[in-house]
N, C-alpha and C positions, 0 to 999 in steps of 0.2 A: 424641709433644708436637710440631708443627709447626717447622719451623727459622726462624729469623729470618733475614729476606730483609733483605740491605744492598744499597744503590748508593753506591758509591764514583765520586763526581764529581772528575775533576782533568783538565789538559791535558797532565799531564806523561806519558808513558808510563812511567818511572821510578817515580816516585809512586803509579802505579795499579795497578803491577805490587807494590810492597813493600806495600803496605794489603793486596791481593787476597790475596798469598800467606799474608802472616802473619794474617787474621783468616780465611781458611780452615784454618788450624790447629784453628778449630775444629768439631769436629764438628757442632756446633748453628747454625753460621752459613753461610748461602748467599749467597755474594758476585754484583753483576754490577757492571760498570763503565757510566761514560761520560766521555769526552772533550771535553765542553764543555756548558754548562749548557744550551741547544737540544735537547742528544741525549739528558740528564736528564729534562728536560720531557715530550719524547717517550715516553722509558720509561715514566715514570710515569703516562702516561692508557694504556701498552696492557698495565703489570702493575702487582700489589701489594706495598710493600715496606713494610715495619714501621721501616727507619730510612736515611738517607741521611746521609751524609762528604761534605762538599763545601767543594772547595778555595775560597780567597777572592779572590786574583789570577789570574785567566782572559782571554786576549783574547776581545773579542767580547762576551758574557755573561758581566759578572763574578758571581764567588760573591753577593755582594749584591743584583745581579740577580736572578738564579736562584732565591734565597733569596725575595723578595720575588713571584715567581710561583708558587713553591710552596705560600707560606702564602694567597695567594689559593686554592687549589683543594685544599689538604691544610692545613687548618690547626691540625690537633693531631696529624700525623705528625712525630716527633724526627727533626731536622738538626743534625746534631753538627759544625761549622767543625773546619778541619783548616788551620792556618793558617803561614804566616811566623813567626820568633821574630825579627821586627823591629819597626822602630818604628811602620812603616807595617803592617806585621801587624798591629801592637796595635790601632790604631787601627781599621782594618776592623773588627777580630773584636770589638770593644767595639761598631760599630756593626750589626754580624750580632747581636748579643745584643739590643740596642733594636729592632730587624727582626725579632726572633719566633725567632731559632738557638734550639735547647734548650742546648746545654753548647758547648766547644769543648776544641781540646786543639791547643798550638804543636810544629808543625815544625821540629827542630832544624838547625839551617845549621852549614857549616864542617866542620872534621876532626874526623870522625866519627861526621857527622851522621847521614847513613844508618843505622848500627848504632844510634844514640841513637833514631831514631824507629822504626825497628823493635820497642826496647824499648818506647817508650810507647803503642806499638799493641797491645803483647803483652801488658803489664803495666797500663797503664792504661783504653784505649780498650775491647779486649776486655768486663772488667769492668764499667763504664760501659753498653755495649752490651745486655749480658745486663740490668742492670739498670732499662733506659729501657725496653726492650720488654718484660720478662716482672717488673716487679714488683706480687707479689699486691696487692691492695685487700682489707683486712681487711671483715670483714661486722661489720653492727651489733652484732649481738651478740658477737663477738670484742673488740670495742671496748676497752681498758685504761681502767679504774678511774684517773682522776687524780688526785693529792692538794691536797686542800684544806686549807691551811694554816688553822691554828690558833691563829693570833696575830697582832698587826695590826701592818703592816709601816710598819719606820722611812724616815726622808728618803732619797731616793736621793741618792748624790756620784756614780755614775759609771754610765754606759750602757754595757754592754759586747757588742757585736754581732757572731753566726759564721755565716755563708755559706757555701757551695758550688754547686753546680749551680743554677741560675736565681738567682744571688744577685744579682748587678750590678742587674738590672729590680727584686730584691725591696728592694734598697740604695735605688734612687734613689725605691720607695716610698713607702716608710717614713720615710726624709731627709725628703720632701717638707711634711711632717703638722708638720716640726721648725720651729719659731721661730727668728730670729737672735739672740736673748739667751738660748736655754737657761741653766739653772743649773748646769747639769753639764757633763762633758768628754765625749765619743766615743769610742770604742775599736772597733774595727772589725777583723776579720779574713776576708779573703776567699781562700779558695782560686785564686792566680794566679801565675804565673811574673813575674821582674822585668819590669821593663818598662810591664807588662799594667796593675800595682797605680799605678804613677804617673797613669796615663792615666785611670783608673779614679776617682782623688781627681780628676783636673781636671774629669770628667764632672761627678759630684755633685756638686762646687762649682759649675758654672756652670748647672745645673738645679735649686739647690733655696737656702733662704738659710744653710745652712750654708756655714762655710768648713772645706774638707776639704783633708789633707795628706797626704804619703805620711810616716811616723813616720821621725823622725830621732834617731838613740841620745842620751841623756843630753836633748831636747827637753822642758822644764816642760810638764805634762801643764795644761792651759787649758780652763775652763768655756764652754760653747757652742763649740768647735772639736773637730772630728772629726780623727783619723789612724786611716791606713788602714798595714796592715803590710806592709811592703815584700817582695815578693815572695824567696824563699829566706832568709828572715829569719823566726826568731819574733819577736812583739812580744809584752813582757811590763812590766810596772810596778815600779816600785820608790820609798821612800819614801828623803828625804835630811834632814840637819839645816834645810834651806831649802825645801824643794817637792817634790811627787811629780812623778816624769820617767819617761819612754820609757828603755826599756832592750832594745835588741834582741841576739840571738844568735844564732849559727845553729850550736846544740845541733842531736842528730839529729834527724830528720824523727819524728812522733809523728803514730800514723794515717794513715802515708805521705805526710804531708804537712807541708811546712817555706813559707811559715809555717802552725802550726797554733791551732786553739782552745784547746783545754786549757790550755798554756801560761798564755797571757792570760788566762782563765776565773781560773785557781789563782792566778795574781800578783796579779790585782783582791781577790780572795776574801779576800786578806793583806791588801792595803793598805786598803780600803773596808771590809770586815766587813760587818756587816747594810745597807751604803749600797750595796750591789751592784744593781744591774739588770741581769740576763743576757738576751740576746733568743737564740735561736736558729732561723736563717731557713733556709730551704729546703736540701740539700746532699745528695749520696752519704755512705754510713758513719756512723760514729756516733762523729767529731770533736765534742768539745765535751760529750762524756755525762760524762766523769769531773772535766770544769771545772765542770759544774754542781752536780754532789755538793759540791765543794768550797765552791760560793754558798751551795747550801742549809745546808751544815754551819757556816756563817761567820753564818748566818741572813737573807742578802740572797734577794732576787725573781729568778724564772725566767719565762719567757715564750716559747712557741712557735708557730711557725705552722702551720695546721692542714694536714693532710692533698690536701684539696681542692683548696685555692689551691697547694700545693709543686709543683713539677718535680718533686721528689724528695724523697716523705718519708723521708728515710733519720736523717739528723741530729735534725730535731726530732721523731722519731718515737721515736727513740730516748731523746731526754731525757721525753717524753711516757712511754712505755711503761714509765720506768723511778720514773714519777710522781714524778717531779721539778717538773714545771711547775705553777705556780699558776694561769697560764691558756692553754689553745691557743685559739687566735685566726686568722682569718682575715685573710689579709695586709690587707685594705684599712683594718682597725683596728687591726692593730700599732701604727702611727706615734701614733697621736691617744691610745694606752692609754699609750703609753711616755712621751707629753708627760703626760698626766693624774699619772703616779706619780712622773715627775722634779719638779712643779711642785706638787703635794701636799700635800709634808712629812709623809707616811704616809698608809698607805693601809689603809683598814678591811678585813677580812678577810672 
């Protein structure tokens, strides 16, 4: 099997060395480096690469300019941003995702930042590289059978959305279809660290008709509004005598994630029952699978994104293969289908 060729682009010699050394521990990965965006573009014209790791903040030609140039000549090449864990870095990373970056990883700073960067590279980035570059596509003959519900779905009481790799852009596409007066609340888990989730909520609010906020513990869940799980907190919901409220916690990560989709989906199934409409969008791994089992057991509905429009068909694929999905839909059709189900008062099977 051919080795995965990775180009690391960063103006810091220390970061280039750290990233290259960690990636080189995997015998399947071959690493080249570039100290600037201009050098990276030149190398891309001379050699074939399977993936680019790109710093955001660089002099002369920054990561956003480099990414835009890469996308003009290599529209499908996976590009992973490795950006500073700062407010400025978070804003630039979200802009990079909007410009077509495939994924991102936060570059830890402060005391112990270098050691933490090594851990992120070893435990998170390397598995992502393998999946982005070596994800097998199933043949039509091996496509899983999808479950067809044999009941009439009841009215939708809450929309619960899970996403990871490729999720920010997918969320934008979905929420753009929502009217301002959607009659149910929207609860979102996007795998992101602190600060990134707040900026994601602000960007979704600015670009859609939906008011999106980072979730606050104890806040009342309101119809027509969306909340996003804060980085490093699981988002769940609970019912008291007065209302259904947001409940945040820092319980152990699930599926190596915090926030994770499974805790939210389980709690939504317990609170909303068959009124739960779960949506699983593009993302690595299988987070959301167990939660969707709980939603189906409660009589709720499940929609998942199809493979062709997913950046990575990990999370939605796991739910589809388990036979839990009512429908497997391309991204452009998911938003309108959610609205149809949320406003229909019951959907015929």
